[in-house]
N, C-alpha and C positions, 0 to 999 in steps of 0.2 A: 504382684504388688504395683499393678497401676502402669507399669513401663516395659513398652514394647521396643523391641530392636527388630531391624530387618538388613540383610544385607543383598544387594541388587546383582545380576550378574553384569559385565561389562556393557555399558551403553554403546551403540554406535556412535561414531562421531557426529556431530550436528546439535541441532536445538530440540530440546524435547520439553513437551509440557507436562507436568504431573501433578498429583494430588493424593492426600492420604483419605482412606475410606475410614471413618470411624462412626460405628453402627448405621450405616449405610447413608453416611452423611458424607460428601466429598468435602474435604476440607485442605485450604490451602497451608503452605509451609510457612510458619511464620518469620523462618530465618531466610526467606528466597524473597526475590524481586518477582513481582505478580505482572502478568501481561494479559492482554486480552486475546484469549484463544479459547477453541471449543464453545464459544457464546457465552464467555463469563470470565472474571478476571481470573487467572490461573497460574499457578506457580510455575516457573521454568528454569531451564539449566541448559547450558552450552558445554558441550564435551568437544573439545578442542582436536582437529585433526592435526598430526605431525607433518610439519613440511607446508601447510595449506594456511596462507596468510591475504587471499584476496581481498578477504571482508575486514581487514583488521586497520585499527586507526593508526597510521603510520606518522611519525614525527618529521619524517623526509618529505612528505607529501603535502601540497598546500591542500587547506580543505576548506568547503564552502559552508554554507550555513543551512539549517533546518529551521523554515518559520513556521508557526503556526496560525493560519489564516482563518478566522471564524466568519461565517456569512450566515445571514438569515435567508432562507429561502421561503420565496412564496409559494414556491409549487408545493413544499410538504408540510408550510407552516412551522418548521422548526429550524432552531439555528444548526448548521454543520460546520465541522472543521476538516480542514484541509491541512496535509503537511506538505510544504513547497520547498525544495531542497535547490539551492543556488548555486553555481560554480565558483570556485575560490576568486576568479576573477571578476565576479558581479559588481562589485563596490568599487573597483578602479576602473574597469573599461567601460565608462559612463556610457560611450557611444556605440556600445556592442549590442546587438539583440541577438536571443537565442532559440534555438529549437526547443520544442516541448514533448516530453514525454508523460503520458497519464498513464500511471502504474496502479492497477487494480489488484486489491487483495483476494484471499480465499475465504470460503466461508467460515463462520465461526470466528473469523477475526475482524478486526477493523482498521482504520486507518493508520494505528500505530505499529500495526504488523509488518510493513516492507522497511520500516524506520528502526523499529525498537528490535524486533526477531532479526531481520531479514539484513540490517545493515546496507541497507541499498545507497545510501548515502556516501558512506566509506568506499563502497564497492566502485561507484562513479568516482570519487575521487582517484581512485588508485588509478582506473582505466583511463582517464584523461591525464593524469600524470605520465603514464606509461605510452602516451599516445595511440591508445587503443580505441577511445572515444573521444567525440568531438565536445567540448564544453557545451552542456545543453541544463534546461530547468526540467526537474521531476516533480511531478505535482501528484500526492496520494490522497485520495478522499475516502470516505467510508462506501463501501458499496451498498448498503442498505437505503430504500426511500420508498416513501409512501404517499400518493396523494392527501392533502389536507383533508380530514373528515373520513377518509376511507380505511375501513378494517382490514390490515394486510390479513388477520387468518381466515376470511371469509371471500376475499378476492386477491390471491396472492399474484396471479397474471398482471393486476397493475401494478406492481413492484418494478419489473421489467420495463414497462412505459414510462413509469415515473424517473426511475433511474435515468433513462435516456434523455428526457426533459431536462433534469437538473443538469446534465452534462452538457448539452447543448445549448441550453436557454439561459445557464446561472452559472457553472464553473468556470468554461472555457472563455466565456466574455468577461467574466472578473477577473480572471489569471491575464487574459490580453490587455484588459486595460489597467492592470495594476504593476505588472512587470513588463520588462523588456524584452518581448517576446517577438519572434518571427511568426506571424498568426496565418500565414498562408498554408495550405495542406500539404504542401512537400517539407514543411520543418513541422508537422504535429503528426505524433505517433500514439498508439496505445497499445498498451500489453496487459495481460493480465495472468493470475494463476488459478487453476480451477474454477471455482465459482467463478473469477474474475474473468478468465478464460472465456467463459460463455456470454459474460457480459462485454467482453470486447467483441467478440466475433459477431453477436447480435448488433450490436451498435455501429459498428464501423463499417459491416459490409453493406449496411442501408444508407450509410454517408460517406461514400468513397471520395466525394466532391470536397469531404473535409479532411479526411484522413490518407496518409499516403504510406505509413509503416505501421504493421499489425503484428502482433506477436501473442500467440497462443500456447499456453504453457500448461500441461497435465489436464486438458479441458475436460468436460463430459462427453461423452460419446455421440450425441446427439444434441443439434442447435437448432431453434425453431426461426431459420432465417426468413 
């Protein structure tokens, strides 16, 4: 009668993307919030894990802000958006400068991933409140970039060089000029997941004069250093 039902096995705790396949067309769930994953707007669901709350927004914990920072990249010829997480005391401790972590997402996701799916801002708030992390600024930009006028489908190697130039020549100077950062290498870190892990290693290991802290999570097996 045109109505279908399905019951799935219990899903493992964590965040899951999903969609419905209708006549070979992937369709999002209209009753679900959509996230950018798998290279497209995709439905998502989070299965909570009993006793795990390190990523929860807690009433007893001071919370910082997540700011959307748009900037026009002359290197790519396009507008880009970075999410900037500031700690809870950023607005009140006006004489304090902060270290900066540049956090890179995985393939198929974008600058929304670490914030909306990963709750990085809440994780950091909880760590700072517990004394397990120092107050810092976290910056999440999109990991995709191509030189203005270059077709990435015919010159994919250019994307690595483009992303490096955007980070070093545009984003980092913009963040240091806009926010109260500690701009020396000892107070600048970069970390990434999957594709972002490869980007982190490719960039930082060639510029150790600018980064003192490096984190690579679930990276690809080979890197072109």
